[in-house]
N, CA, C, O and the ligand as a Tripos MOL2 file, in Angstrom:
@<TRIPOS>MOLECULE
protein
  317   315    80     0     0
PROTEIN
NO_CHARGES

@<TRIPOS>ATOM
      1 N          29.1260   36.7420    5.6180 N.3       1 MET1
      2 CA         29.0740   38.0270    4.9110 C.3       1 MET1
      3 C          30.2340   38.1610    3.9410 C.2       1 MET1
      4 O          31.3780   37.8340    4.2600 O.2       1 MET1
      5 N          29.9220   38.6390    2.7730 N.am      2 LYS2
      6 CA         30.9860   38.8840    1.7980 C.3       2 LYS2
      7 C          31.7740   40.1310    2.1790 C.2       2 LYS2
      8 O          31.2020   41.1260    2.6240 O.2       2 LYS2
      9 N          33.0620   40.0690    2.0030 N.am      3 THR3
     10 CA         33.8910   41.2190    2.3420 C.3       3 THR3
     11 C          34.2390   42.0250    1.0890 C.2       3 THR3
     12 O          35.0130   42.9820    1.1390 O.2       3 THR3
     13 N          33.6510   41.6150   -0.0260 N.am      4 ASP4
     14 CA         33.8610   42.3180   -1.2740 C.3       4 ASP4
     15 C          33.3150   43.7470   -1.1320 C.2       4 ASP4
     16 O          32.1450   43.9340   -0.7970 O.2       4 ASP4
     17 N          34.1430   44.7290   -1.3800 N.am      5 GLY5
     18 CA         33.6900   46.1040   -1.2590 C.3       5 GLY5
     19 C          34.8300   47.0160   -0.9120 C.2       5 GLY5
     20 O          36.0000   46.6730   -1.0800 O.2       5 GLY5
     21 N          34.4780   48.1730   -0.4290 N.am      6 HIS6
     22 CA         35.4890   49.1920   -0.1390 C.3       6 HIS6
     23 C          34.8770   50.2150    0.8010 C.2       6 HIS6
     24 O          33.6600   50.2250    0.9870 O.2       6 HIS6
     25 N          35.6940   51.0800    1.3990 N.am      7 PRO7
     26 CA         35.1190   52.1040    2.2760 C.3       7 PRO7
     27 C          34.3990   53.1800    1.4720 C.2       7 PRO7
     28 O          34.7240   53.4280    0.3100 O.2       7 PRO7
     29 N          33.4310   53.8060    2.0990 N.am      8 CYS8
     30 CA         32.7300   54.9710    1.5300 C.3       8 CYS8
     31 C          33.7660   55.9810    1.0240 C.2       8 CYS8
     32 O          34.8080   56.1800    1.6480 O.2       8 CYS8
     33 N          33.4670   56.6070   -0.1020 N.am      9 ARG9
     34 CA         34.4070   57.5710   -0.6900 C.3       9 ARG9
     35 C          34.8110   58.6800    0.2850 C.2       9 ARG9
     36 O          35.9310   59.1870    0.2290 O.2       9 ARG9
     37 N          33.8960   59.0460    1.1690 N.am     10 MET10
     38 CA         34.1880   60.1270    2.0950 C.3      10 MET10
     39 C          35.2430   59.7410    3.1300 C.2      10 MET10
     40 O          35.7430   60.5980    3.8590 O.2      10 MET10
     41 N          35.5840   58.4490    3.1940 N.am     11 SER11
     42 CA         36.6420   58.0240    4.1220 C.3      11 SER11
     43 C          37.9840   58.6250    3.7100 C.2      11 SER11
     44 O          38.8890   58.7740    4.5320 O.2      11 SER11
     45 N          38.1010   58.9680    2.4240 N.am     12 ARG12
     46 CA         39.3430   59.5960    1.9500 C.3      12 ARG12
     47 C          39.5510   60.9710    2.5670 C.2      12 ARG12
     48 O          40.6640   61.4950    2.5970 O.2      12 ARG12
     49 N          38.4730   61.5370    3.0510 N.am     13 HIS13
     50 CA         38.5740   62.8410    3.7110 C.3      13 HIS13
     51 C          38.3930   62.6890    5.2160 C.2      13 HIS13
     52 O          38.1320   63.6570    5.9300 O.2      13 HIS13
     53 N          38.5360   61.4570    5.6780 N.am     14 ASN14
     54 CA         38.3460   61.1470    7.0920 C.3      14 ASN14
     55 C          36.9690   61.5570    7.5980 C.2      14 ASN14
     56 O          36.8140   61.9820    8.7430 O.2      14 ASN14
     57 N          35.9710   61.4220    6.7240 N.am     15 LEU15
     58 CA         34.6250   61.8420    7.0950 C.3      15 LEU15
     59 C          33.6730   60.6640    7.2320 C.2      15 LEU15
     60 O          32.4960   60.8480    7.5430 O.2      15 LEU15
     61 N          34.1720   59.4560    7.0020 N.am     16 CYS16
     62 CA         33.2940   58.2940    7.0730 C.3      16 CYS16
     63 C          34.1170   57.0360    7.2880 C.2      16 CYS16
     64 O          35.2860   56.9840    6.9060 O.2      16 CYS16
     65 N          33.5190   56.0280    7.8950 N.am     17 ALA17
     66 CA         34.2200   54.7560    8.1070 C.3      17 ALA17
     67 C          33.3560   53.5860    7.6670 C.2      17 ALA17
     68 O          33.6660   52.4320    7.9660 O.2      17 ALA17
     69 N          32.2710   53.8830    6.9560 N.am     18 VAL18
     70 CA         31.3420   52.8270    6.5510 C.3      18 VAL18
     71 C          31.8930   52.0660    5.3480 C.2      18 VAL18
     72 O          32.4230   52.6580    4.4080 O.2      18 VAL18
     73 N          31.7550   50.7410    5.3980 N.am     19 HIS19
     74 CA         32.1880   49.8950    4.2900 C.3      19 HIS19
     75 C          31.0010   49.6790    3.3530 C.2      19 HIS19
     76 O          29.9140   49.3150    3.8020 O.2      19 HIS19
     77 N          31.2010   49.9000    2.0690 N.am     20 VAL20
     78 CA         30.1060   49.7240    1.1130 C.3      20 VAL20
     79 C          30.4320   48.6300    0.1160 C.2      20 VAL20
     80 O          31.5970   48.2830   -0.0770 O.2      20 VAL20
     81 N          29.3970   48.0850   -0.5220 N.am     21 ARG21
     82 CA         29.6670   47.0010   -1.4560 C.3      21 ARG21
     83 C          30.1800   47.5600   -2.7850 C.2      21 ARG21
     84 O          30.0320   48.7420   -3.0950 O.2      21 ARG21
     85 N          30.7740   46.6790   -3.5310 N.am     22 ARG22
     86 CA         31.3530   47.0530   -4.8050 C.3      22 ARG22
     87 C          30.2700   47.6550   -5.7150 C.2      22 ARG22
     88 O          29.1370   47.1740   -5.7470 O.2      22 ARG22
     89 N          30.6320   48.7010   -6.4460 N.am     23 GLY23
     90 CA         29.6630   49.3270   -7.3360 C.3      23 GLY23
     91 C          28.9640   50.4980   -6.6750 C.2      23 GLY23
     92 O          28.2410   51.2430   -7.3360 O.2      23 GLY23
     93 N          29.1710   50.6670   -5.3770 N.am     24 MET24
     94 CA         28.6100   51.8170   -4.6740 C.3      24 MET24
     95 C          29.7600   52.7550   -4.3330 C.2      24 MET24
     96 O          30.8050   52.3360   -3.8350 O.2      24 MET24
     97 N          29.5420   54.0190   -4.6100 N.am     25 LEU25
     98 CA         30.5990   54.9950   -4.3810 C.3      25 LEU25
     99 C          30.6950   55.3700   -2.9140 C.2      25 LEU25
    100 O          31.7820   55.4740   -2.3450 O.2      25 LEU25
    101 N          29.5290   55.5690   -2.3190 N.am     26 MET26
    102 CA         29.4690   56.0610   -0.9350 C.3      26 MET26
    103 C          28.4410   55.2670   -0.1470 C.2      26 MET26
    104 O          27.6380   54.5270   -0.7140 O.2      26 MET26
    105 N          28.4790   55.4340    1.1700 N.am     27 CYS27
    106 CA         27.4310   54.8540    2.0050 C.3      27 CYS27
    107 C          26.1250   55.5960    1.6970 C.2      27 CYS27
    108 O          26.1470   56.6840    1.1210 O.2      27 CYS27
    109 N          25.0180   55.0180    2.0750 N.am     28 ARG28
    110 CA         23.7010   55.6060    1.7900 C.3      28 ARG28
    111 C          23.5900   57.0510    2.2510 C.2      28 ARG28
    112 O          23.1400   57.9180    1.5010 O.2      28 ARG28
    113 N          24.0020   57.3050    3.4870 N.am     29 ALA29
    114 CA         23.8460   58.6400    4.0700 C.3      29 ALA29
    115 C          24.5460   59.6920    3.2220 C.2      29 ALA29
    116 O          23.9950   60.7620    2.9600 O.2      29 ALA29
    117 N          25.7600   59.3810    2.7960 N.am     30 HIS30
    118 CA         26.5240   60.3570    2.0280 C.3      30 HIS30
    119 C          26.0660   60.4310    0.5870 C.2      30 HIS30
    120 O          26.0140   61.5130    0.0010 O.2      30 HIS30
    121 N          25.7350   59.2930    0.0170 N.am     31 TRP31
    122 CA         25.2670   59.2540   -1.3790 C.3      31 TRP31
    123 C          24.0370   60.1390   -1.5610 C.2      31 TRP31
    124 O          23.9140   60.8330   -2.5700 O.2      31 TRP31
    125 N          23.1320   60.1160   -0.5920 N.am     32 TYR32
    126 CA         21.8910   60.8950   -0.7350 C.3      32 TYR32
    127 C          22.0750   62.3740   -0.4200 C.2      32 TYR32
    128 O          21.1200   63.1470   -0.4890 O.2      32 TYR32
    129 N          23.2950   62.7690   -0.0760 N.am     33 MET33
    130 CA         23.6100   64.1960    0.0460 C.3      33 MET33
    131 C          24.0570   64.7630   -1.3040 C.2      33 MET33
    132 O          24.0950   65.9780   -1.4970 O.2      33 MET33
    133 N          24.3900   63.8750   -2.2220 N.am     34 VAL34
    134 CA         24.8250   64.3020   -3.5540 C.3      34 VAL34
    135 C          23.5970   64.7560   -4.3390 C.2      34 VAL34
    136 O          22.5780   64.0660   -4.3240 O.2      34 VAL34
    137 N          23.6670   65.8980   -5.0210 N.am     35 PRO35
    138 CA         22.5100   66.3500   -5.8070 C.3      35 PRO35
    139 C          22.0710   65.2760   -6.8070 C.2      35 PRO35
    140 O          22.9120   64.6320   -7.4350 O.2      35 PRO35
    141 N          20.7560   65.0820   -6.9550 N.am     36 PRO36
    142 CA         20.2200   64.0000   -7.7970 C.3      36 PRO36
    143 C          20.7960   63.9670   -9.2160 C.2      36 PRO36
    144 O          21.0740   62.8910   -9.7440 O.2      36 PRO36
    145 N          20.9750   65.1360   -9.8340 N.am     37 GLU37
    146 CA         21.4680   65.1290  -11.2210 C.3      37 GLU37
    147 C          22.9090   64.6210  -11.2870 C.2      37 GLU37
    148 O          23.3140   63.9940  -12.2660 O.2      37 GLU37
    149 N          23.6630   64.8970  -10.2470 N.am     38 LEU38
    150 CA         25.0470   64.4130  -10.1840 C.3      38 LEU38
    151 C          25.0650   62.9100   -9.9060 C.2      38 LEU38
    152 O          25.9030   62.1790  -10.4330 O.2      38 LEU38
    153 N          24.1190   62.4590   -9.0640 N.am     39 ARG39
    154 CA         24.0080   61.0200   -8.7840 C.3      39 ARG39
    155 C          23.7040   60.2540  -10.0560 C.2      39 ARG39
    156 O          24.3180   59.2200  -10.3190 O.2      39 ARG39
    157 N          22.7560   60.7520  -10.8540 N.am     40 SER40
    158 CA         22.4110   59.9970  -12.0630 C.3      40 SER40
    159 C          23.5420   60.0710  -13.0780 C.2      40 SER40
    160 O          23.7440   59.1330  -13.8490 O.2      40 SER40
    161 N          24.2790   61.1740  -13.0860 N.am     41 ARG41
    162 CA         25.4290   61.2690  -14.0000 C.3      41 ARG41
    163 C          26.4980   60.2360  -13.6230 C.2      41 ARG41
    164 O          27.0640   59.5680  -14.4880 O.2      41 ARG41
    165 N          26.7600   60.1190  -12.3260 N.am     42 ILE42
    166 CA         27.7560   59.1530  -11.8660 C.3      42 ILE42
    167 C          27.2900   57.7320  -12.1850 C.2      42 ILE42
    168 O          28.0730   56.9040  -12.6510 O.2      42 ILE42
    169 N          26.0060   57.4570  -11.9290 N.am     43 ASN43
    170 CA         25.4660   56.1250  -12.2290 C.3      43 ASN43
    171 C          25.6020   55.8000  -13.7100 C.2      43 ASN43
    172 O          25.9490   54.6820  -14.0910 O.2      43 ASN43
    173 N          25.3210   56.7990  -14.5330 N.am     44 GLU44
    174 CA         25.3960   56.6300  -15.9760 C.3      44 GLU44
    175 C          26.8340   56.3440  -16.4100 C.2      44 GLU44
    176 O          27.0900   55.4180  -17.1790 O.2      44 GLU44
    177 N          27.7660   57.1530  -15.9040 N.am     45 LEU45
    178 CA         29.1690   57.0010  -16.2790 C.3      45 LEU45
    179 C          29.7440   55.6910  -15.7350 C.2      45 LEU45
    180 O          30.5770   55.0470  -16.3720 O.2      45 LEU45
    181 N          29.2730   55.3120  -14.5310 N.am     46 TRP46
    182 CA         29.7080   54.0330  -13.9500 C.3      46 TRP46
    183 C          29.1760   52.8780  -14.7980 C.2      46 TRP46
    184 O          29.9000   51.9280  -15.0940 O.2      46 TRP46
    185 N          27.9090   52.9730  -15.1830 N.am     47 GLY47
    186 CA         27.2830   51.9390  -16.0090 C.3      47 GLY47
    187 C          28.0120   51.7670  -17.3320 C.2      47 GLY47
    188 O          28.1350   50.6560  -17.8490 O.2      47 GLY47
    189 N          28.4950   52.8850  -17.8720 N.am     48 ALA48
    190 CA         29.1780   52.8650  -19.1690 C.3      48 ALA48
    191 C          30.4970   52.0910  -19.1180 C.2      48 ALA48
    192 O          30.9960   51.6560  -20.1550 O.2      48 ALA48
    193 N          31.0580   51.9180  -17.9370 N.am     49 CYS49
    194 CA         32.3490   51.2090  -17.8430 C.3      49 CYS49
    195 C          32.1410   49.6940  -17.8310 C.2      49 CYS49
    196 O          33.1100   48.9360  -17.8770 O.2      49 CYS49
    197 N          30.8970   49.2560  -17.7700 N.am     50 GLY50
    198 CA         30.5910   47.8310  -17.8310 C.3      50 GLY50
    199 C          31.1430   47.0450  -16.6520 C.2      50 GLY50
    200 O          31.4560   45.8620  -16.7820 O.2      50 GLY50
    201 N          31.2620   47.6950  -15.5070 N.am     51 GLY51
    202 CA         31.7340   47.0130  -14.3030 C.3      51 GLY51
    203 C          33.2450   46.8650  -14.2460 C.2      51 GLY51
    204 O          33.7790   46.2660  -13.3120 O.2      51 GLY51
    205 N          33.9310   47.4050  -15.2360 N.am     52 ASN52
    206 CA         35.3920   47.3220  -15.2420 C.3      52 ASN52
    207 C          35.9740   48.7100  -14.9580 C.2      52 ASN52
    208 O          35.8780   49.6200  -15.7810 O.2      52 ASN52
    209 N          36.5720   48.8450  -13.7880 N.am     53 ILE53
    210 CA         37.0590   50.1760  -13.3930 C.3      53 ILE53
    211 C          38.1490   50.6880  -14.3350 C.2      53 ILE53
    212 O          38.4130   51.8890  -14.3900 O.2      53 ILE53
    213 N          38.7720   49.7840  -15.0670 N.am     54 LEU54
    214 CA         39.8100   50.2220  -16.0180 C.3      54 LEU54
    215 C          39.1990   51.0120  -17.1760 C.2      54 LEU54
    216 O          39.8930   51.7440  -17.8820 O.2      54 LEU54
    217 N          37.8840   50.8490  -17.3580 N.am     55 ASN55
    218 CA         37.1970   51.5700  -18.4350 C.3      55 ASN55
    219 C          36.6340   52.9140  -17.9880 C.2      55 ASN55
    220 O          36.0450   53.6380  -18.7900 O.2      55 ASN55
    221 N          36.8110   53.2480  -16.7200 N.am     56 LEU56
    222 CA         36.2510   54.5080  -16.2330 C.3      56 LEU56
    223 C          36.9280   55.6900  -16.9210 C.2      56 LEU56
    224 O          38.1340   55.6860  -17.1700 O.2      56 LEU56
    225 N          36.1150   56.6980  -17.2170 N.am     57 THR57
    226 CA         36.5830   57.8430  -17.9980 C.3      57 THR57
    227 C          36.9520   59.0170  -17.0910 C.2      57 THR57
    228 O          36.5630   59.0490  -15.9230 O.2      57 THR57
    229 N          37.7020   59.9800  -17.6280 N.am     58 PRO58
    230 CA         37.9950   61.2010  -16.8520 C.3      58 PRO58
    231 C          36.7200   61.9030  -16.4160 C.2      58 PRO58
    232 O          36.6810   62.5180  -15.3500 O.2      58 PRO58
    233 N          35.6710   61.8160  -17.2370 N.am     59 GLU59
    234 CA         34.3830   62.4300  -16.8810 C.3      59 GLU59
    235 C          33.8380   61.8150  -15.5990 C.2      59 GLU59
    236 O          33.2640   62.5080  -14.7590 O.2      59 GLU59
    237 N          34.0260   60.4880  -15.4580 N.am     60 TYR60
    238 CA         33.5570   59.8130  -14.2480 C.3      60 TYR60
    239 C          34.2740   60.3730  -13.0270 C.2      60 TYR60
    240 O          33.6430   60.7380  -12.0350 O.2      60 TYR60
    241 N          35.6070   60.4380  -13.1120 N.am     61 PHE61
    242 CA         36.3690   60.8910  -11.9500 C.3      61 PHE61
    243 C          36.0840   62.3560  -11.6320 C.2      61 PHE61
    244 O          36.1210   62.7720  -10.4740 O.2      61 PHE61
    245 N          35.8010   63.1230  -12.6690 N.am     62 GLU62
    246 CA         35.4420   64.5210  -12.4820 C.3      62 GLU62
    247 C          34.1010   64.6320  -11.7420 C.2      62 GLU62
    248 O          33.9510   65.4410  -10.8260 O.2      62 GLU62
    249 N          33.1380   63.8100  -12.1540 N.am     63 ALA63
    250 CA         31.8260   63.8100  -11.5090 C.3      63 ALA63
    251 C          31.9390   63.3440  -10.0590 C.2      63 ALA63
    252 O          31.2740   63.8820   -9.1730 O.2      63 ALA63
    253 N          32.7830   62.3420   -9.8230 N.am     64 VAL64
    254 CA         32.9840   61.8440   -8.4590 C.3      64 VAL64
    255 C          33.6110   62.9210   -7.5910 C.2      64 VAL64
    256 O          33.2450   63.0860   -6.4280 O.2      64 VAL64
    257 N          34.5640   63.6550   -8.1670 N.am     65 ARG65
    258 CA         35.1870   64.7170   -7.3840 C.3      65 ARG65
    259 C          34.1730   65.8060   -7.0480 C.2      65 ARG65
    260 O          34.1580   66.3270   -5.9330 O.2      65 ARG65
    261 N          33.3330   66.1450   -8.0110 N.am     66 ALA66
    262 CA         32.2950   67.1460   -7.7620 C.3      66 ALA66
    263 C          31.3630   66.6720   -6.6520 C.2      66 ALA66
    264 O          30.9620   67.4560   -5.7920 O.2      66 ALA66
    265 N          31.0180   65.3770   -6.6760 N.am     67 ALA67
    266 CA         30.1180   64.8170   -5.6670 C.3      67 ALA67
    267 C          30.7600   64.8330   -4.2750 C.2      67 ALA67
    268 O          30.1130   65.1940   -3.2920 O.2      67 ALA67
    269 N          32.0200   64.4450   -4.2000 N.am     68 THR68
    270 CA         32.6730   64.4180   -2.8820 C.3      68 THR68
    271 C          32.8530   65.8400   -2.3460 C.2      68 THR68
    272 O          32.7040   66.0810   -1.1480 O.2      68 THR68
    273 N          33.1740   66.7800   -3.2430 N.am     69 ASP69
    274 CA         33.2920   68.1780   -2.8160 C.3      69 ASP69
    275 C          31.9640   68.6860   -2.2730 C.2      69 ASP69
    276 O          31.9210   69.4070   -1.2770 O.2      69 ASP69
    277 N          30.8880   68.3000   -2.9400 N.am     70 ASP70
    278 CA         29.5670   68.7190   -2.5270 C.3      70 ASP70
    279 C          29.2100   68.1770   -1.1450 C.2      70 ASP70
    280 O          28.7380   68.9150   -0.2810 O.2      70 ASP70
    281 N          29.4410   66.8830   -0.9490 N.am     71 VAL71
    282 CA         29.1340   66.2620    0.3410 C.3      71 VAL71
    283 C          30.0020   66.8790    1.4410 C.2      71 VAL71
    284 O          29.5360   67.1490    2.5480 O.2      71 VAL71
    285 N          31.2750   67.0920    1.1050 N.am     72 LYS72
    286 CA         32.2020   67.6950    2.0620 C.3      72 LYS72
    287 C          31.6910   69.0650    2.5190 C.2      72 LYS72
    288 O          31.6950   69.3750    3.7100 O.2      72 LYS72
    289 N          31.2530   69.8720    1.5590 N.am     73 ALA73
    290 CA         30.7340   71.2070    1.8770 C.3      73 ALA73
    291 C          29.5050   71.1100    2.7690 C.2      73 ALA73
    292 O          29.3500   71.8940    3.7050 O.2      73 ALA73
    293 N          28.6180   70.1340    2.4770 N.am     74 ARG74
    294 CA         27.4160   69.9510    3.3070 C.3      74 ARG74
    295 C          27.7770   69.5340    4.7250 C.2      74 ARG74
    296 O          27.1850   70.0120    5.6930 O.2      74 ARG74
    297 N          28.7560   68.6350    4.8390 N.am     75 LEU75
    298 CA         29.1600   68.1640    6.1630 C.3      75 LEU75
    299 C          29.7940   69.3020    6.9590 C.2      75 LEU75
    300 O          29.6220   69.4000    8.1740 O.2      75 LEU75
    301 N          30.5230   70.1520    6.2570 N.am     76 GLU76
    302 CA         31.1450   71.2950    6.9490 C.3      76 GLU76
    303 C          30.0900   72.2690    7.4440 C.2      76 GLU76
    304 O          30.2260   72.8530    8.5190 O.2      76 GLU76
    305 N          29.0250   72.4430    6.6450 N.am     77 LEU77
    306 CA         27.9290   73.3240    7.0510 C.3      77 LEU77
    307 C          27.2270   72.7980    8.2920 C.2      77 LEU77
    308 O          26.7770   73.5620    9.1460 O.2      77 LEU77
    309 N          27.1430   71.4550    8.3720 N.am     78 MET78
    310 CA         26.4360   70.8280    9.4910 C.3      78 MET78
    311 C          27.2780   70.8120   10.7520 C.2      78 MET78
    312 O          26.7510   70.7360   11.8620 O.2      78 MET78
    313 N          28.5990   70.8850   10.5730 N.am     79 ALA79
    314 CA         29.5080   70.7600   11.7280 C.3      79 ALA79
    315 C          29.4290   71.9870   12.6400 C.2      79 ALA79
    316 O          30.1240   72.0480   13.6540 O.2      79 ALA79
    317 ZN         29.9020   57.6240    4.1140 Zn       80 ZN80
@<TRIPOS>BOND
     1     1     2 1
     2     2     3 1
     3     3     4 2
     4     3     5 am
     5     5     6 1
     6     6     7 1
     7     7     8 2
     8     7     9 am
     9     9    10 1
    10    10    11 1
    11    11    12 2
    12    11    13 am
    13    13    14 1
    14    14    15 1
    15    15    16 2
    16    15    17 am
    17    17    18 1
    18    18    19 1
    19    19    20 2
    20    19    21 am
    21    21    22 1
    22    22    23 1
    23    23    24 2
    24    23    25 am
    25    25    26 1
    26    26    27 1
    27    27    28 2
    28    27    29 am
    29    29    30 1
    30    30    31 1
    31    31    32 2
    32    31    33 am
    33    33    34 1
    34    34    35 1
    35    35    36 2
    36    35    37 am
    37    37    38 1
    38    38    39 1
    39    39    40 2
    40    39    41 am
    41    41    42 1
    42    42    43 1
    43    43    44 2
    44    43    45 am
    45    45    46 1
    46    46    47 1
    47    47    48 2
    48    47    49 am
    49    49    50 1
    50    50    51 1
    51    51    52 2
    52    51    53 am
    53    53    54 1
    54    54    55 1
    55    55    56 2
    56    55    57 am
    57    57    58 1
    58    58    59 1
    59    59    60 2
    60    59    61 am
    61    61    62 1
    62    62    63 1
    63    63    64 2
    64    63    65 am
    65    65    66 1
    66    66    67 1
    67    67    68 2
    68    67    69 am
    69    69    70 1
    70    70    71 1
    71    71    72 2
    72    71    73 am
    73    73    74 1
    74    74    75 1
    75    75    76 2
    76    75    77 am
    77    77    78 1
    78    78    79 1
    79    79    80 2
    80    79    81 am
    81    81    82 1
    82    82    83 1
    83    83    84 2
    84    83    85 am
    85    85    86 1
    86    86    87 1
    87    87    88 2
    88    87    89 am
    89    89    90 1
    90    90    91 1
    91    91    92 2
    92    91    93 am
    93    93    94 1
    94    94    95 1
    95    95    96 2
    96    95    97 am
    97    97    98 1
    98    98    99 1
    99    99   100 2
   100    99   101 am
   101   101   102 1
   102   102   103 1
   103   103   104 2
   104   103   105 am
   105   105   106 1
   106   106   107 1
   107   107   108 2
   108   107   109 am
   109   109   110 1
   110   110   111 1
   111   111   112 2
   112   111   113 am
   113   113   114 1
   114   114   115 1
   115   115   116 2
   116   115   117 am
   117   117   118 1
   118   118   119 1
   119   119   120 2
   120   119   121 am
   121   121   122 1
   122   122   123 1
   123   123   124 2
   124   123   125 am
   125   125   126 1
   126   126   127 1
   127   127   128 2
   128   127   129 am
   129   129   130 1
   130   130   131 1
   131   131   132 2
   132   131   133 am
   133   133   134 1
   134   134   135 1
   135   135   136 2
   136   135   137 am
   137   137   138 1
   138   138   139 1
   139   139   140 2
   140   139   141 am
   141   141   142 1
   142   142   143 1
   143   143   144 2
   144   143   145 am
   145   145   146 1
   146   146   147 1
   147   147   148 2
   148   147   149 am
   149   149   150 1
   150   150   151 1
   151   151   152 2
   152   151   153 am
   153   153   154 1
   154   154   155 1
   155   155   156 2
   156   155   157 am
   157   157   158 1
   158   158   159 1
   159   159   160 2
   160   159   161 am
   161   161   162 1
   162   162   163 1
   163   163   164 2
   164   163   165 am
   165   165   166 1
   166   166   167 1
   167   167   168 2
   168   167   169 am
   169   169   170 1
   170   170   171 1
   171   171   172 2
   172   171   173 am
   173   173   174 1
   174   174   175 1
   175   175   176 2
   176   175   177 am
   177   177   178 1
   178   178   179 1
   179   179   180 2
   180   179   181 am
   181   181   182 1
   182   182   183 1
   183   183   184 2
   184   183   185 am
   185   185   186 1
   186   186   187 1
   187   187   188 2
   188   187   189 am
   189   189   190 1
   190   190   191 1
   191   191   192 2
   192   191   193 am
   193   193   194 1
   194   194   195 1
   195   195   196 2
   196   195   197 am
   197   197   198 1
   198   198   199 1
   199   199   200 2
   200   199   201 am
   201   201   202 1
   202   202   203 1
   203   203   204 2
   204   203   205 am
   205   205   206 1
   206   206   207 1
   207   207   208 2
   208   207   209 am
   209   209   210 1
   210   210   211 1
   211   211   212 2
   212   211   213 am
   213   213   214 1
   214   214   215 1
   215   215   216 2
   216   215   217 am
   217   217   218 1
   218   218   219 1
   219   219   220 2
   220   219   221 am
   221   221   222 1
   222   222   223 1
   223   223   224 2
   224   223   225 am
   225   225   226 1
   226   226   227 1
   227   227   228 2
   228   227   229 am
   229   229   230 1
   230   230   231 1
   231   231   232 2
   232   231   233 am
   233   233   234 1
   234   234   235 1
   235   235   236 2
   236   235   237 am
   237   237   238 1
   238   238   239 1
   239   239   240 2
   240   239   241 am
   241   241   242 1
   242   242   243 1
   243   243   244 2
   244   243   245 am
   245   245   246 1
   246   246   247 1
   247   247   248 2
   248   247   249 am
   249   249   250 1
   250   250   251 1
   251   251   252 2
   252   251   253 am
   253   253   254 1
   254   254   255 1
   255   255   256 2
   256   255   257 am
   257   257   258 1
   258   258   259 1
   259   259   260 2
   260   259   261 am
   261   261   262 1
   262   262   263 1
   263   263   264 2
   264   263   265 am
   265   265   266 1
   266   266   267 1
   267   267   268 2
   268   267   269 am
   269   269   270 1
   270   270   271 1
   271   271   272 2
   272   271   273 am
   273   273   274 1
   274   274   275 1
   275   275   276 2
   276   275   277 am
   277   277   278 1
   278   278   279 1
   279   279   280 2
   280   279   281 am
   281   281   282 1
   282   282   283 1
   283   283   284 2
   284   283   285 am
   285   285   286 1
   286   286   287 1
   287   287   288 2
   288   287   289 am
   289   289   290 1
   290   290   291 1
   291   291   292 2
   292   291   293 am
   293   293   294 1
   294   294   295 1
   295   295   296 2
   296   295   297 am
   297   297   298 1
   298   298   299 1
   299   299   300 2
   300   299   301 am
   301   301   302 1
   302   302   303 1
   303   303   304 2
   304   303   305 am
   305   305   306 1
   306   306   307 1
   307   307   308 2
   308   307   309 am
   309   309   310 1
   310   310   311 1
   311   311   312 2
   312   311   313 am
   313   313   314 1
   314   314   315 1
   315   315   316 2
@<TRIPOS>SUBSTRUCTURE
     1 MET1         2 RESIDUE 1 A MET
     2 LYS2         6 RESIDUE 1 A LYS
     3 THR3        10 RESIDUE 1 A THR
     4 ASP4        14 RESIDUE 1 A ASP
     5 GLY5        18 RESIDUE 1 A GLY
     6 HIS6        22 RESIDUE 1 A HIS
     7 PRO7        26 RESIDUE 1 A PRO
     8 CYS8        30 RESIDUE 1 A CYS
     9 ARG9        34 RESIDUE 1 A ARG
    10 MET10       38 RESIDUE 1 A MET
    11 SER11       42 RESIDUE 1 A SER
    12 ARG12       46 RESIDUE 1 A ARG
    13 HIS13       50 RESIDUE 1 A HIS
    14 ASN14       54 RESIDUE 1 A ASN
    15 LEU15       58 RESIDUE 1 A LEU
    16 CYS16       62 RESIDUE 1 A CYS
    17 ALA17       66 RESIDUE 1 A ALA
    18 VAL18       70 RESIDUE 1 A VAL
    19 HIS19       74 RESIDUE 1 A HIS
    20 VAL20       78 RESIDUE 1 A VAL
    21 ARG21       82 RESIDUE 1 A ARG
    22 ARG22       86 RESIDUE 1 A ARG
    23 GLY23       90 RESIDUE 1 A GLY
    24 MET24       94 RESIDUE 1 A MET
    25 LEU25       98 RESIDUE 1 A LEU
    26 MET26      102 RESIDUE 1 A MET
    27 CYS27      106 RESIDUE 1 A CYS
    28 ARG28      110 RESIDUE 1 A ARG
    29 ALA29      114 RESIDUE 1 A ALA
    30 HIS30      118 RESIDUE 1 A HIS
    31 TRP31      122 RESIDUE 1 A TRP
    32 TYR32      126 RESIDUE 1 A TYR
    33 MET33      130 RESIDUE 1 A MET
    34 VAL34      134 RESIDUE 1 A VAL
    35 PRO35      138 RESIDUE 1 A PRO
    36 PRO36      142 RESIDUE 1 A PRO
    37 GLU37      146 RESIDUE 1 A GLU
    38 LEU38      150 RESIDUE 1 A LEU
    39 ARG39      154 RESIDUE 1 A ARG
    40 SER40      158 RESIDUE 1 A SER
    41 ARG41      162 RESIDUE 1 A ARG
    42 ILE42      166 RESIDUE 1 A ILE
    43 ASN43      170 RESIDUE 1 A ASN
    44 GLU44      174 RESIDUE 1 A GLU
    45 LEU45      178 RESIDUE 1 A LEU
    46 TRP46      182 RESIDUE 1 A TRP
    47 GLY47      186 RESIDUE 1 A GLY
    48 ALA48      190 RESIDUE 1 A ALA
    49 CYS49      194 RESIDUE 1 A CYS
    50 GLY50      198 RESIDUE 1 A GLY
    51 GLY51      202 RESIDUE 1 A GLY
    52 ASN52      206 RESIDUE 1 A ASN
    53 ILE53      210 RESIDUE 1 A ILE
    54 LEU54      214 RESIDUE 1 A LEU
    55 ASN55      218 RESIDUE 1 A ASN
    56 LEU56      222 RESIDUE 1 A LEU
    57 THR57      226 RESIDUE 1 A THR
    58 PRO58      230 RESIDUE 1 A PRO
    59 GLU59      234 RESIDUE 1 A GLU
    60 TYR60      238 RESIDUE 1 A TYR
    61 PHE61      242 RESIDUE 1 A PHE
    62 GLU62      246 RESIDUE 1 A GLU
    63 ALA63      250 RESIDUE 1 A ALA
    64 VAL64      254 RESIDUE 1 A VAL
    65 ARG65      258 RESIDUE 1 A ARG
    66 ALA66      262 RESIDUE 1 A ALA
    67 ALA67      266 RESIDUE 1 A ALA
    68 THR68      270 RESIDUE 1 A THR
    69 ASP69      274 RESIDUE 1 A ASP
    70 ASP70      278 RESIDUE 1 A ASP
    71 VAL71      282 RESIDUE 1 A VAL
    72 LYS72      286 RESIDUE 1 A LYS
    73 ALA73      290 RESIDUE 1 A ALA
    74 ARG74      294 RESIDUE 1 A ARG
    75 LEU75      298 RESIDUE 1 A LEU
    76 GLU76      302 RESIDUE 1 A GLU
    77 LEU77      306 RESIDUE 1 A LEU
    78 MET78      310 RESIDUE 1 A MET
    79 ALA79      314 RESIDUE 1 A ALA
    80 ZN80       317 GROUP 0 **** ****
């Protein structure tokens, strides 16, 4: 198995421990809690960087923050 990857974004909030492959922001469970329009925006902005994280824009990080806040709020509602 390749170890290339990183933990799910929600691990930063101690809400997940799943390891995901490179190019994926979150594990499946958490990613699908993100509203679809935000998911496609993140995919679009990620695609625009051409696979080089150094090219990621402030808009990307803003969208990612909105997505993590959204998932966090959903997880809190479920708790
Ligand atoms: Zn996760």
